[in-house]
C-alpha positions as CSV (number, residue, x, y, z in Angstrom):
1,X,38.0,38.9,-8.3
2,X,35.2,39.5,-5.8
3,X,31.5,39.5,-5.8
4,X,30.6,42.2,-3.3
5,X,26.9,41.4,-3.3
6,X,27.6,38.0,-1.8
7,X,30.6,39.1,0.3
8,X,33.0,36.6,-1.3
9,X,36.5,37.0,-2.8
10,X,38.7,34.8,-4.9
11,X,40.1,31.9,-2.8
12,X,37.3,31.9,-0.2
13,X,35.6,28.5,0.3
14,X,32.0,28.5,-0.8
15,X,29.2,25.9,-0.7
16,X,26.7,24.9,-3.3
17,X,23.2,23.4,-3.3
18,X,21.6,21.8,-6.4
19,X,18.1,20.5,-6.8
20,X,17.6,17.8,-9.5
21,X,14.1,16.9,-10.7
22,X,12.7,14.7,-13.4
23,X,14.9,12.7,-15.7
24,X,18.1,14.4,-14.4
25,X,17.2,13.3,-10.9
26,X,16.5,9.7,-12.0
27,X,19.7,9.6,-14.0
28,X,21.7,10.8,-11.1
29,X,20.1,8.3,-8.6
30,X,20.7,5.5,-11.1
31,X,24.4,6.4,-11.4
32,X,24.7,6.8,-7.6
33,X,23.0,3.5,-6.8
34,X,24.5,1.3,-9.6
35,X,28.0,2.8,-10.2
36,X,29.2,5.1,-7.4
37,X,28.1,3.3,-4.3
38,X,29.1,-0.2,-5.4
39,X,32.6,1.1,-6.3
40,X,33.3,2.4,-2.8
41,X,36.0,0.4,-0.9
42,X,34.5,-2.1,1.6
43,X,31.0,-1.1,0.6
44,X,28.3,-3.2,2.2
45,X,25.3,-1.0,1.7
46,X,24.1,2.4,2.9
47,X,22.7,2.8,6.4
48,X,19.0,2.3,7.0
49,X,19.1,4.9,9.8
50,X,19.6,8.1,7.8
51,X,16.0,9.0,7.3
52,X,14.3,12.0,8.9
53,X,10.8,11.8,10.3
54,X,9.3,12.6,6.9
55,X,11.0,9.8,4.9
56,X,13.8,12.0,3.4
57,X,17.2,10.3,3.2
58,X,20.7,11.9,3.5
59,X,24.1,10.3,2.9
60,X,27.5,11.9,2.7
61,X,30.9,11.4,1.1
62,X,34.2,12.7,2.3
63,X,35.4,13.2,-1.3
64,X,33.6,14.3,-4.4
65,X,36.0,12.3,-6.5
66,X,33.8,9.2,-6.1
67,X,31.9,10.2,-9.2
68,X,33.5,9.0,-12.4
69,X,33.0,12.4,-14.1
70,X,35.5,14.0,-11.7
71,X,39.0,14.3,-13.1
72,X,41.1,13.5,-10.0
73,X,44.1,15.1,-11.7
74,X,42.3,18.4,-11.8
75,X,40.9,18.2,-8.2
76,X,42.9,20.5,-6.0
77,X,41.7,19.0,-2.7
78,X,39.0,16.5,-1.7
79,X,35.7,18.2,-1.1
80,X,32.9,16.8,1.0
81,X,29.5,16.1,-0.5
82,X,26.1,15.6,1.1
83,X,23.2,14.2,-0.8
84,X,19.6,14.5,0.4
85,X,16.9,12.5,-1.4
86,X,13.7,14.4,-0.6
87,X,10.6,12.2,-0.9
88,X,6.9,12.6,-0.3
89,X,6.8,9.3,1.6
90,X,5.8,11.0,4.9
91,X,7.5,8.5,7.2
92,X,10.9,6.7,7.5
93,X,9.3,3.3,6.8
94,X,7.6,4.5,3.6
95,X,10.8,6.3,2.5
96,X,12.8,3.1,3.0
97,X,10.4,1.1,0.9
98,X,10.4,3.8,-1.8
99,X,14.2,3.9,-2.0
100,X,14.4,0.1,-2.0
101,X,12.1,0.1,-5.0
102,X,14.3,2.7,-6.7
103,X,17.3,0.4,-6.2
104,X,19.4,1.9,-3.4
105,X,21.7,-0.7,-2.0
106,X,20.9,-0.7,1.8
107,X,23.0,-2.6,4.2
108,X,21.7,-6.1,5.2
109,X,19.6,-6.2,8.3
110,X,20.9,-8.1,11.3
């Protein structure tokens, strides 16, 4: 099977980008902050240094299987996952405060 328009064939690795808004976004962030992150081995909070100059935050996972919906018995190989939380904060300081209010578990300062 191939999709000539995109220049891909069966078996070729592909990437995917998804934008979530509204209730789906908030549900995803709630699950990420309250279920996925705390279940990571040796988790002590996410870095406070992953903001860009506009207050957007990016974090990455080496395996997509950290999400409870993923059936690890059907996963052929671990796939990396990058999550960018785009805000209208305008600065890293305001972005940090916004995400703190949303409940992201940041690492302790110090």
